[in-house]
C-alpha positions in Angstrom: 45.2 2.3 -48.1 47.0 2.8 -51.2 46.5 6.8 -51.4 47.3 8.7 -48.4 44.6 10.8 -47.0 46.1 14.1 -47.8 46.0 12.9 -51.5 42.2 12.0 -51.4 41.4 15.6 -49.5 43.4 17.6 -52.3 40.6 18.7 -54.7 43.1 18.9 -57.8 43.4 15.3 -57.0 39.9 14.4 -57.3 38.8 16.6 -59.9 41.8 15.1 -62.1 40.7 11.7 -61.3 36.9 12.3 -62.4 38.2 13.6 -65.6 40.3 10.8 -66.3 38.1 8.3 -65.2 35.5 10.0 -67.1 37.3 9.6 -70.4 37.8 5.8 -69.7 34.1 6.0 -69.2 33.5 7.5 -72.4 35.8 5.0 -74.2 33.8 2.3 -72.7 30.5 3.5 -73.7 31.6 4.0 -77.1 33.0 0.5 -77.6 29.5 -0.7 -75.9 27.8 1.0 -79.2 27.3 -0.6 -82.7 25.0 0.9 -85.3 23.5 3.3 -82.8 22.6 0.2 -80.5 24.2 -1.4 -77.4 26.2 -4.3 -78.6 28.3 -5.0 -75.9 26.7 -5.1 -72.4 29.9 -5.8 -70.5 31.3 -2.4 -71.9 28.2 -0.7 -71.2 28.4 -2.1 -67.7 31.8 -0.6 -67.7 31.0 2.4 -68.5 28.1 2.6 -65.8 30.1 1.3 -63.0 33.0 4.1 -63.4 30.1 6.7 -63.6 28.3 5.5 -60.6 32.0 5.3 -58.9 32.4 8.7 -59.9 29.1 9.7 -58.2 30.1 8.4 -55.2 33.3 9.8 -54.9 32.1 13.3 -55.3 29.7 12.8 -52.7 31.9 11.8 -50.3 34.4 14.3 -51.3 34.1 17.8 -49.0 35.1 21.1 -50.7 34.5 24.6 -51.1 36.2 24.5 -54.9 33.1 25.1 -56.9 34.3 23.2 -59.7 33.5 20.1 -57.7 29.6 20.7 -57.4 29.6 21.6 -61.1 31.7 18.2 -61.8 28.7 16.2 -60.0 26.1 17.9 -61.6 28.1 16.8 -64.8 28.5 13.1 -63.7 24.7 13.3 -63.0 23.9 13.9 -66.2 26.3 11.3 -67.6 24.8 8.9 -65.3 21.2 9.6 -66.7 23.0 8.1 -69.9 23.8 4.7 -68.2 21.5 4.4 -65.2 19.4 1.6 -66.3 21.0 -1.7 -65.6 19.6 -3.2 -69.0 20.3 -0.7 -71.2 17.6 0.4 -73.7 17.7 0.6 -77.3 18.2 3.0 -79.0 20.3 4.1 -75.9 19.7 6.9 -73.9 22.6 8.8 -75.5 24.9 8.5 -78.6 28.6 7.9 -78.1 29.0 11.5 -79.4 26.7 13.1 -76.8 28.6 11.0 -74.2 31.8 12.1 -75.3 31.0 15.6 -75.2 29.8 15.9 -71.9 32.9 14.3 -70.7 35.0 16.9 -72.7 33.0 19.6 -70.7 34.0 18.0 -67.9 37.5 18.0 -68.7 37.2 21.9 -69.7 35.8 22.5 -66.3 38.7 20.7 -64.3 41.4 22.0 -66.4 39.8 25.9 -66.1 41.4 27.8 -63.2 39.5 27.5 -59.8 37.7 30.7 -58.7 39.4 32.8 -56.1 
């Protein structure tokens, strides 16, 4: 393994990973769209892959930090945008809508955990 188990067990590490990866997914999604339609299937599939992987990571991570459950719910919402393997045109979300959801996720991650 490239990362020690203690690192993967860290809620802050996982939350940071989720926020950073969601940002990359938003960039890929933005690059997939031209004129309100999916123009680059490769970029769409990249965004889709990042979001699906985040779903898996969050499902596997055990925690009592409520931000992780909230992050999982937000990733589920992002997943709806990229669920179809063959994207619909028009897409399920604009790049602005996708990025707004990612911004909410980043704000959640940056929030102080509840005590």
